[in-house]
C-alpha positions as CSV (number, residue, x, y, z in Angstrom):
1,M,14.5,1.9,-65.2
2,R,11.6,0.5,-63.4
3,S,12.0,-1.7,-60.4
4,W,9.6,-4.5,-61.3
5,W,11.4,-7.2,-59.4
6,W,10.3,-6.1,-56.0
7,M,6.8,-7.3,-56.5
8,P,7.7,-11.1,-56.8
9,C,10.1,-10.7,-53.8
10,L,7.2,-9.3,-51.7
11,L,4.9,-12.2,-52.7
12,V,7.7,-14.7,-51.7
13,L,8.3,-13.0,-48.4
14,A,4.7,-12.8,-47.7
15,G,4.4,-16.6,-48.0
16,C,7.0,-17.0,-45.3
17,Q,4.8,-15.6,-42.6
18,T,3.4,-18.5,-40.5
19,A,1.4,-19.2,-37.4
20,P,3.2,-20.5,-34.4
21,T,3.5,-24.1,-33.9
22,A,2.1,-24.1,-30.4
23,L,-0.1,-21.6,-28.5
24,P,1.3,-20.1,-25.2
25,T,0.8,-22.0,-22.1
26,A,0.9,-21.0,-18.4
27,E,4.4,-21.3,-17.0
28,P,4.7,-23.0,-14.6
29,R,1.6,-25.1,-15.0
30,P,-1.1,-24.9,-12.4
31,A,-0.6,-27.3,-9.5
32,A,-2.7,-30.5,-9.4
33,E,-4.4,-29.2,-6.2
34,C,-6.0,-26.4,-8.2
35,R,-8.4,-28.8,-9.7
36,W,-10.8,-31.0,-7.6
37,E,-14.1,-32.9,-8.0
38,G,-17.3,-31.1,-7.0
39,G,-18.2,-33.7,-4.5
40,G,-22.0,-33.4,-5.2
41,L,-22.3,-29.7,-4.7
42,G,-23.7,-27.7,-7.6
43,S,-21.9,-25.0,-9.4
44,E,-24.0,-22.2,-7.7
45,E,-23.1,-23.5,-4.2
46,W,-19.4,-23.5,-5.1
47,L,-19.6,-20.0,-6.6
48,R,-21.3,-18.8,-3.4
49,R,-18.6,-20.4,-1.3
50,A,-15.9,-19.0,-3.5
51,L,-17.3,-15.4,-3.2
52,T,-17.4,-15.6,0.6
53,A,-13.8,-17.1,0.9
54,L,-12.2,-14.7,-1.6
55,E,-13.8,-11.7,0.1
56,Q,-12.6,-12.9,3.5
57,E,-9.1,-13.0,2.0
58,G,-9.3,-9.3,0.8
59,F,-10.1,-10.0,-2.8
60,V,-12.5,-7.7,-4.6
61,I,-15.0,-9.5,-6.9
62,R,-14.7,-8.1,-10.4
63,H,-17.1,-10.4,-12.4
64,T,-19.4,-13.4,-11.8
65,E,-21.2,-15.5,-14.5
66,T,-23.4,-18.1,-12.9
67,A,-24.5,-19.6,-16.3
68,L,-20.7,-20.5,-16.9
69,G,-20.0,-21.1,-13.1
70,L,-17.2,-18.3,-13.2
71,V,-15.9,-16.0,-10.6
72,N,-13.1,-13.4,-11.2
73,A,-11.5,-11.5,-8.3
74,E,-8.4,-9.4,-7.7
75,R,-6.5,-7.7,-4.9
76,T,-3.8,-5.2,-5.0
77,R,-0.9,-4.5,-2.6
78,T,1.8,-1.7,-2.6
79,V,5.3,-3.2,-2.8
80,P,7.6,-0.6,-1.2
81,G,11.1,-0.2,-2.5
82,Y,10.5,-2.2,-5.7
83,G,12.1,0.2,-8.0
84,D,15.1,0.7,-10.2
85,F,18.1,1.2,-8.0
86,Y,20.0,2.7,-10.7
87,D,17.3,5.4,-11.5
88,R,19.1,8.4,-12.8
89,E,17.1,10.7,-10.6
90,R,18.2,8.9,-7.4
91,V,20.1,11.1,-5.0
92,G,21.5,9.8,-1.7
93,V,20.0,10.8,1.7
94,F,22.8,13.3,2.5
95,G,23.8,14.3,-1.0
96,G,25.7,13.1,-4.0
97,Y,28.5,13.7,-6.3
98,G,28.9,14.0,-10.1
99,V,31.4,14.1,-12.9
100,G,30.3,15.6,-16.2
101,G,31.4,17.8,-19.0
102,G,30.3,19.8,-21.9
103,S,31.7,21.7,-24.8
104,G,35.1,19.9,-24.6
105,G,35.5,20.6,-20.8
106,L,35.4,18.5,-17.7
107,S,33.6,19.4,-14.5
108,T,33.1,17.8,-11.2
109,G,30.8,18.7,-8.3
110,V,29.6,17.8,-4.9
111,M,26.1,18.3,-3.7
112,I,25.5,18.6,0.1
113,G,22.0,18.5,1.5
114,F,19.5,16.4,3.5
115,G,16.6,14.5,2.0
116,G,16.3,12.9,-1.3
117,G,12.8,14.0,-2.4
118,A,9.6,12.2,-2.1
119,G,10.6,9.4,-4.5
120,S,10.1,6.7,-1.8
121,F,6.5,7.8,-1.2
122,T,5.4,8.1,-4.8
123,R,7.5,5.5,-6.6
124,D,6.2,2.3,-5.1
125,A,5.1,-0.6,-7.3
126,T,1.7,-2.3,-7.1
127,R,1.3,-6.1,-6.9
128,L,-1.9,-7.1,-8.7
129,E,-3.1,-10.6,-7.9
130,R,-6.0,-12.0,-10.1
131,V,-7.9,-15.2,-9.4
132,S,-10.4,-17.1,-11.6
133,L,-12.5,-19.9,-10.5
134,V,-14.7,-22.1,-12.6
135,A,-17.2,-24.6,-11.2
136,D,-19.0,-26.8,-13.8
137,G,-20.8,-29.2,-11.4
138,D,-18.4,-32.0,-11.8
139,W,-15.0,-30.1,-11.4
140,V,-13.8,-26.9,-9.7
141,R,-10.7,-25.2,-11.2
142,V,-8.7,-22.3,-10.0
143,T,-6.1,-20.2,-11.7
144,R,-4.1,-17.3,-10.3
145,D,-1.6,-14.9,-11.8
146,I,0.5,-12.1,-10.3
147,Q,1.7,-8.9,-12.0
148,V,4.0,-6.3,-10.4
149,I,3.4,-2.9,-12.0
150,D,5.9,-0.1,-11.4
151,W,5.0,3.5,-10.6
152,Q,5.3,4.4,-14.3
153,G,2.6,1.8,-15.2
154,E,5.0,-0.7,-16.8
155,I,4.7,-4.3,-16.0
156,R,8.0,-5.5,-14.3
157,E,6.9,-9.0,-13.5
158,S,4.2,-11.3,-14.6
159,R,3.8,-15.0,-13.7
160,S,1.3,-17.8,-13.2
161,A,1.0,-18.3,-9.5
162,S,-1.5,-21.3,-9.3
163,D,0.6,-23.0,-6.7
164,T,-0.2,-25.7,-4.1
165,D,-0.4,-23.5,-1.1
166,F,-2.8,-21.0,-2.4
167,C,-5.1,-23.6,-4.0
168,L,-5.3,-25.7,-0.8
169,S,-5.8,-22.7,1.4
170,L,-8.7,-21.5,-0.9
171,R,-10.2,-25.0,-1.1
172,N,-10.1,-25.4,2.7
173,A,-11.7,-22.0,3.2
174,M,-14.4,-23.0,0.8
175,T,-15.2,-26.3,2.3
176,A,-15.2,-24.8,5.8
177,I,-18.2,-22.5,4.9
178,D,-21.5,-24.2,5.6
179,S,-24.3,-24.3,3.1
180,R,-26.3,-21.7,5.0
181,G,-23.9,-18.9,4.0
182,G,-21.9,-18.6,7.2
183,A,-18.4,-19.6,8.1
């Protein structure tokens, strides 16, 4: 007996696939201080000031596009101790204990030693902070996001970080730079 009925079912189910009702947005939304008027300065002047201010804050410039008025920068920092506390390979500083069994039996044991391996040196996470600035002549807009990546390369935390403190600090640093290129 042939199963001819599965073809109409597949066509019906294929019609159920739809696009999302709304596109993803940044959560939380960027602060109002992350957007300000250009104040008569051209986009190239804002880009030059942004490059100087971001480099002074320890950012590495990854991409610039003067035709679009765009600057992308990032900086990384090590986050010591940001790991899984319940990692199975974790052993105490002075030893550990265990209960286990196999083949129907039960066994216990105690391990005595000093150390714990080099886990604290090799398993630190990395905090990646990315900043994008767009200056189109009339407006300047800043966005920032932060990711925490563990030692295995998995993203543990990812969030929008376009907050008031960062944007005001960057704006003040950019306006403090004079038009000749110095601070």
